[in-house]
N, C-alpha and C positions, 0 to 999 in steps of 0.2 A: 668421192674421190677415186681415181683409178688406182690399180695396184702399183703402177709406176708413176709417181708424182711428176708432173711437169712444172717447171719453174722458169720464170723469166726474171732476169735481174736487170733493172733499169739503172744504168750507170756502170761502166766497165773500168772505173778507176781502181785505186789500190784495194780498198776493202771489198767492193763489189766484185772485182776480178778474183780476189782471194776466195771468196765464197763460191764463185763460179767454177774455178779450177777444182776445188776440193769436192764440191757436189758432183761435178761431172766425173771426176776420178773415182767417186764412190758408186758410179753407175746410174745416176739420175739424169733425166732429160732436161738439160739446161740450155737456155738461149740468152745471150747477153744482148741488151738493147742500149745503144750508145749514139748520141747525136753528133759526136765528133767524128767526122768521116775519116780523118787521118788515123784515128785509133781503130776504127772498124777495118780499114784497109790493112793496117799493120797486123792486126790479129788474124784476119783472113789469110794473109800471106805467110805469117810466121808461127801461127798458133799463139797460145798464151802460156808464158813460162812463169812458174812460181818457185822462188828460192826459199826453201823451208828453213825453219829455225835450227834443225839438226844438220844443216849443210847439204841435204839432198835436194834434188831438183825435180819438179813435176812440170812436164810440158804437155798441154792438151790442145788438140785441134777442136776448139770449142765453137759452137754456132754463135754467130753474132750478126746483127743487122742494125740499120738506122731507121727501119720502118716497122713499127709494131704490128701493122696489118699482115706482115709476112709470117708472124709467129702463130696467130690464132689464139683461141681460148686456152688458158693454162690453169693449173690448180692454185699456184701461188705467184703473185707478182711481188718481188722484193725491190723496194725503193732504196737505192744506194747512191743518192746524190746529196750534195750539200744543202743545208736548210733553205737558202734563198731560191733554190730551184725545185722545191718540193711540189708546189702547185703545178708547175708545167710538167713535171715528171708524172704525177698522178693523172693529169689530164691526157697526156700522150699515151698512157698505158691503157686507155679505154678499150681499144680493140682486142685486148688480151684478157679482159675481165668479163666473165660470165656470171650466171646466177650463183654458182657455187665457188667462185674464186675468192681467195683471201688476199689482202694486200698487207705486206709485212714491212715495217720500218725498223731498221737498226741504226738510225741516224743519231747524230749528236743533237743536244739542245732541246729547248721547249718549243711547243707549238706545232711540230711536224704531224703528230697524230690528228690534231684538230683540222689541219689543212687537208690531209688525205681524206678524213671522214666527210668533210664538206663536199668533196668531189665524188666519192664512191659510196658513202653511207657508213655510219659508225659500225654497223654489224659486220662489215667486211674487214675491218681494220684490226691488225695484230700489232701490238707494241713489242719490240724486241730490244734487248740490251746486250752489248758485248764489250769487253775491255780489250779485245784483240787489236793488234796494230799492224799496219802494213804501209809500205811506201813504194811509189812507182820508180823504176829504174829507166824505163823507156816506155814507148807506147804499147809494147807487148810483153814487158817484163816487170815483175813485182817482187819486192823483197818482203817476206812475211816474217814478222818477229814473234808471232804467237801472242800470248798475254795471259793474265790471271783469270781463272774461271773459264766458263764456256759461254753459253748463250741462255738468256732468260726470255721467255715470251708468254704473252697472254692476250686475250681478247680485250680490245679497247673498251668495249661496253661491259666488261667484267662478267659476262655470261659464261657459265660452264659449257664446255664443248669438247666432246671426245676427239673430234677431228684435229684439234690443236696438238694433242699428243702424237698423232700420226705425223704431223709436220715436224714436231720436235724430234721424233725418232729419225726422220730423214737427216736433220742436221747433226744428230749424234753419230749416225753412221758416217757422216762426212768428216768427223773429227771435232765437232763443236758439241761437247756434252751439254745437253739442253735440259733446263728445268722449266716446268710450266708454272706460271704465276697464277695463283687462284685469287680472283678478285681484282682490285684496282691495280693497274700497272704503274701508278704515279710514284710509289715509293722506289721501286728499282730504277725508274727513269731519273729520279732525283739523286739516287746513289751514284749513278754514272755521271750525272751533271756536276756533282761535286768535283770530280776529277777533271772533267773537260774545262770547266770554268776556271779552276785553279791553275791548270797547266798549259792549255793550248795557246792562249794569247801571250803568256810569258815566253814560250818557245818561239812564237812568231816574232816577238820584239827583240829577242836576243840572238836568234839563229842557232840556239843550242839543240842538240839531240836530247833524248831522254836521259842518258847517262850523264851528259854535261849539266843538265838542269839539276840533277841530284848531286853532282860533284861540286857545285858552286854554292857557297854559303848564302850569298845574297839572293839567288833565285829560289833556294829552298825556303828562305824566310818569307819571300813574297808569296810563294805558293801556299804556304801555311796560312798567311793572313787572308788570302782570297778564299781558301777553303773554310776557314772559321767564319768569315763574313757571310758566305753562302749558306753555311749551316744555320746561322742565326736567322736568315730569311726563311729557310725551310721550317724551322721551329715555329716562327711567327705564323706560318701558314697552317700550323697544326699537325705537321708531319712528325712522325716518331719512328726512328730506326736507329740501330745501334751505332752506326758509323758517325752519326751527328755528334756523339759524345767525344770522339777523338778524330775529328775531321781532317786535321793536318796530317796525322800519322797514317790515316787511311789513304789519303791522296798520294803521299810519298811512296807507300807500298804499291799502289796501283801504277804509279809512274815507273816503277822499276821494271814492269813488263814491257815498256817501250824500248828499252835497251839503247842501241845505237841508231835507231830509226828516227826520222824527223816526224814530228807531230803534224797532223793534217793542216792545221792553220799556218804553220811555217811553210808547208808545201804550197799552200795558196799564195802566200806573200811572195815566195820566190818565183812562182809562175805568173805573178801579177793578176791573180784572180780575186774576185770578191770573196771575203771570208764569211764565216758563220757567226760573227760577233753579235749579230742581232738576236740570235736564238740562244746565245750563251751569256756572256757577261752583261750585255745590255738588257736581256730578259731578266736577269737577277736584279738589276737596278730598278726595273719597273715593278717587279714583285715586291722589292723592298719598300718602294714608295707606297705601294698599295697597303702595306702592313705596318708602316711606321718604323721601318728599320733602315738606319743609315748604311750606305754602301759606298764609301769613298774610294776603296781600292778598286772595286769593279767599275766605278764611274771613270776613274783615271785610266784604267786599262782600256775601256771602251773608247775614250777620246783618242788615245794614242793609236789604236788599231784603225779607227776611222780616219785619222790623219794619214796613216800609211795608205789607206785605200784612196784617199784624195790625191796623194802624190802619184799613185799608179795611174789615175785618170789624167793628171797633168802630163805625165811622161809619155802617154800614148801619142 
């Protein structure tokens, strides 16, 4: 890897844009890759503005394109798209991936790493987890809420690799304190999954922000039920980590980091986009069925979100 790491971020939405601004602001060579030409044009014309949790504002004239061939080979490709678009994003990224390029996912849900590995090879894939939250205000403006913890990452094939620390140091310099995962990345992925499965669809169905979800007795109760059900599935898979013992309390604490932001699945529903339900609650239902664990809360939530998605199709 070069002294100055080059990174391409596929997906210039809320979280991808947040990473892009903070990495560029820290002096790294960042290019955003985005298929929505409207967003590309808006960012080219106006720069990318990030409203920080402390009230400060960062505005960066960041590089952005809708053509990966314009970027060339980079050190890291970060996939920052929703689960349903993972395969197309990894495939589109091919012109930016060389022999020594790593492909990093900090996406929600299950299955994304497998999809990326099938495209680029397992040895190139880094699994990343973050609880940070952001929401778009316009095509070129993002409200960043911060979040609990920083960033955790490790090779998908669980091999030791000193280059991963170099990548982690880059993110730490950008403000995401990064811890390197030694061994299997499945446990931290499931730790984040607990929060996403328990909260995202509930926010989408109610229209509540993070603080509103916490302030409502009924949504808190449903979130706890979903978290406990998901924890039961994780235990049946043979996973063991501390948060499974108090899944509901862990999820509510993680949710507090969202604050007044809208969770990503609610953003999808409001924008009439397909959600990540298949890699979140529906994935828990399938894992539960495989291991003999009943998942009635997740099944109901999945049905309701898919009904919303059907209505969006009808309304087009």
